[in-house]
C-alpha positions in Angstrom: 0.0 0.0 0.0 2.2 2.8 -1.3 0.0 5.6 -2.4 0.2 8.5 0.1 1.6 11.4 -2.0 -0.1 10.3 -5.2 -3.7 11.1 -4.7 -3.5 14.7 -5.8 -1.4 13.9 -8.9 -3.9 11.3 -9.9 -6.8 13.5 -9.2 -8.9 10.6 -8.0 -10.7 12.1 -5.1 -11.8 15.6 -5.8 -14.8 16.1 -3.6 -16.8 19.3 -3.8 -19.2 19.7 -0.9 -22.6 21.2 -1.5 -23.3 24.7 -0.4 -23.9 25.4 3.2 -22.4 27.7 5.9 -20.3 30.7 5.1 -18.3 30.5 2.0 -20.5 27.9 0.3 -18.4 24.8 1.0 -15.0 23.8 -0.2 -12.9 21.3 -2.1 -10.8 18.6 -0.6 -8.9 15.4 -1.5 -8.5 12.6 1.0 -9.2 9.1 2.2 -11.3 7.3 4.8 -10.8 4.1 6.7 -13.3 1.3 6.1 -14.7 -1.1 8.7 -12.0 -3.7 7.8 -9.2 -1.1 8.3 -8.6 -0.7 4.6 -7.9 2.8 3.2 -10.7 3.9 0.9 -11.4 6.9 -1.4 -14.2 7.7 -3.7 -13.5 8.8 -7.3 -14.7 8.8 -10.9 -12.9 6.1 -12.9 -12.9 5.4 -16.6 -13.4 1.8 -17.9 -12.7 0.5 -21.3 -14.5 -2.7 -20.3 -16.1 -3.8 -17.0 -13.3 -3.8 -14.4 -10.6 -2.5 -16.9 -9.6 1.0 -15.7 -7.9 3.4 -18.1 -6.4 6.9 -17.8 -9.1 9.3 -19.1 -6.4 11.8 -20.1 -5.0 9.3 -22.6 -8.1 8.6 -24.7 -7.6 8.3 -28.4 -10.1 9.3 -31.2 -12.5 6.5 -31.6 -12.2 5.2 -28.0 -15.3 4.2 -26.1 -15.1 4.3 -22.3 -17.6 4.5 -19.4 -17.2 6.9 -16.6 -18.2 5.4 -13.2 -18.3 6.6 -9.6 -16.3 4.1 -7.6 -15.0 3.4 -4.1 -11.3 2.6 -4.5 -9.7 0.3 -1.9 -6.1 1.5 -1.8 -5.1 -1.3 0.5 -6.4 -4.2 -1.7 -5.8 -2.4 -5.0 -9.4 -2.9 -6.1 -12.5 -0.7 -6.7 -16.3 -1.2 -6.7 -18.9 0.8 -8.6 -21.2 3.2 -6.7 -24.5 4.7 -7.8 -24.5 8.3 -8.8 -26.8 11.0 -10.2 -25.7 11.0 -13.8 -22.7 12.7 -15.5 -22.0 16.2 -16.8 -19.0 17.6 -18.8 -17.5 21.0 -19.3 -17.4 20.1 -23.0 -21.0 21.3 -23.2 -20.9 21.5 -27.0 -19.6 18.0 -27.5 -16.5 19.3 -29.3 -14.4 16.3 -28.3 -17.0 13.6 -28.1 -20.4 12.4 -26.9 -21.2 11.7 -23.3 -24.3 9.8 -22.3 -25.4 11.8 -19.2 -27.3 8.9 -17.7 -24.9 6.0 -18.1 -21.6 7.8 -18.3 -20.7 6.2 -21.6 -18.4 8.4 -23.6 -17.2 8.2 -27.3 -14.1 10.2 -28.1 -14.4 11.8 -31.5 -12.0 14.7 -31.9 -8.5 15.3 -30.5 -8.4 18.1 -27.9 -4.8 19.1 -28.8 -3.7 19.4 -25.2 -6.9 20.9 -23.9 -8.6 19.0 -21.1 -12.2 18.7 -20.0 -13.9 17.8 -16.7 -16.5 15.2 -16.2 -18.5 15.3 -12.9 -21.1 13.4 -11.0 -22.7 13.6 -7.6 -23.7 11.3 -4.8 -25.0 11.8 -1.3 -24.6 15.6 -1.6 -21.0 15.5 -2.8 -19.7 16.2 -6.3 -16.8 14.3 -7.8 -14.8 15.3 -10.8 -12.2 13.8 -13.2 -10.2 15.3 -16.0 -10.1 13.8 -19.5 -8.5 14.5 -22.9 -8.4 13.0 -26.4 -5.3 12.5 -28.5 -5.2 11.6 -32.2 -4.9 7.9 -33.1 -1.2 7.1 -32.4 0.8 4.4 -30.6 -0.2 2.9 -27.2 2.1 1.5 -24.6 0.8 -0.8 -21.9 2.7 -2.2 -18.8 2.7 -2.7 -15.1 4.6 -1.2 -12.3 5.5 -2.9 -9.0 8.0 -2.6 -6.3 10.8 -5.0 -5.5 8.5 -6.8 -3.0 6.0 -7.5 -5.8 3.5 -4.9 -4.6 1.8 -2.8 -7.3 2.9 0.9 -7.3 -0.3 2.8 -7.4 -0.7 6.0 -9.5 2.9 6.3 -10.6 3.2 8.7 -13.5 4.9 7.3 -16.6 6.7 9.8 -18.9 7.3 9.2 -22.6 10.2 10.7 -24.6 11.5 10.9 -28.2 15.0 10.1 -29.3 16.2 13.6 -28.2 14.9 13.1 -24.7 12.0 15.5 -25.2 8.9 14.6 -23.2 6.1 13.9 -25.6 3.4 12.3 -23.4 2.6 10.9 -20.0 0.0 8.6 -18.3 -0.9 7.6 -14.8 -1.0 4.0 -13.6 -4.2 2.7 -12.0 -4.7 1.4 -8.5 -3.4 -2.0 -9.7 -0.2 -0.5 -11.1 -1.2 -1.1 -14.7 -0.9 1.7 -17.3 -1.9 2.2 -21.0 -0.5 5.4 -22.4 -1.2 7.1 -25.7 2.2 7.9 -27.3 3.2 9.6 -30.6 5.1 7.3 -32.9 8.3 9.2 -32.3 8.4 7.8 -28.8 11.4 5.7 -28.0 12.0 5.8 -24.2 10.1 6.1 -20.9 10.8 7.0 -17.3 8.8 7.5 -14.1 8.1 10.9 -12.6 10.0 11.1 -9.4 7.4 13.2 -7.7 4.8 10.5 -8.1 6.9 8.0 -6.0 6.6 8.2 -2.2 10.2 8.8 -1.1 9.6 7.1 2.2 8.6 3.9 0.4 10.7 3.9 -2.8 14.2 4.7 -3.9 14.2 6.8 -7.1 15.4 4.0 -9.2 13.8 1.2 -11.2 14.7 -1.8 -13.3 13.2 -2.8 -16.6 14.4 -5.9 -18.3 18.2 -6.0 -18.1 18.6 -2.3 -17.4 18.3 0.0 -14.4 17.2 3.6 -14.7 16.8 6.7 -12.6 14.0 9.4 -12.7 16.5 12.0 -11.4 18.7 11.6 -14.5 17.2 13.4 -17.5 18.6 11.0 -20.1 18.4 7.8 -18.0 15.3 6.5 -19.8 14.2 2.9 -20.5 13.5 1.7 -24.0 10.0 1.5 -25.5 8.9 -1.2 -27.9 8.3 -0.2 -31.5 5.1 1.7 -31.8 2.4 1.3 -34.5 -0.5 3.6 -35.0 -3.7 2.3 -33.4 -1.9 -0.7 -31.9 -1.0 -1.5 -28.3 2.7 -2.3 -27.7 3.2 -4.0 -24.4 6.3 -3.7 -22.3 8.2 -7.0 -22.3 8.6 -7.1 -18.5 7.2 -5.3 -15.4 8.8 -2.0 -14.3 10.2 -2.7 -10.8 10.7 0.2 -8.5 13.3 -0.3 -5.7 11.5 -0.5 -2.3 13.1 1.2 0.7 12.2 -1.8 2.9 11.6 -5.5 2.3 8.2 -7.2 3.0 9.2 -7.6 6.7 10.0 -3.9 7.1 13.8 -4.3 7.1 15.5 -1.5 5.2 17.0 -2.5 1.9 20.4 -1.4 0.8 20.1 1.6 -1.6 20.5 0.5 -5.2 23.8 1.3 -7.1 23.9 4.0 -9.7 21.7 3.1 -12.7 23.1 1.6 -15.9 20.8 3.8 -18.0 21.0 1.1 -20.7 20.0 -0.7 -22.8 
């Protein structure tokens, strides 16, 4: 369960309280503790199929997803759907796509060229929001992120780069550590955003295949598979982030400097 600093970056729990009292309420992000002791949060998720969560900021033209209100169990790395009062979007003209206000089904139709929109729903007097965007049809990269104890790294941000180390995209992993990013065909390398990794839980180093890499070194990026427009290219191995402690809580030796290759 390594998620503490990542909730804001992932924007999974924006809760706008209804008006009441001076100032008309406020906005907060946070978690609650369930009856089993698990850490819970409520958020809008986007599903490409039942139970398959995707990053709504990485939709491509032609994608169909369904927005759902969900209770996310950060301890177990799972989520369950919750009832809500329908969905609204700041894209009131439907410039980027069509939202079914009742079901939350969304069809992405036009690239937003870096612009983002907000989808919202309400439940029990609270309003929840999520940001989404649409890219052109381009490459996709899928993979999973876990720590050296085999535990999923939740909500890590994956950065994509071209051959000149210019960032050309990014995506956020789900509560299970899985990610599926939309990447221009010029993409050749990837890294993790250091700020999305809890420094009390992880060293800023990861391994992928035969190489080791470091988010703090600008050009120390791991290789992407060859990209094809409209196709998913899966990483050939999980991305493994070095954990500060082992499964028993004993501190691990810091990893050596990364090889930054292949």
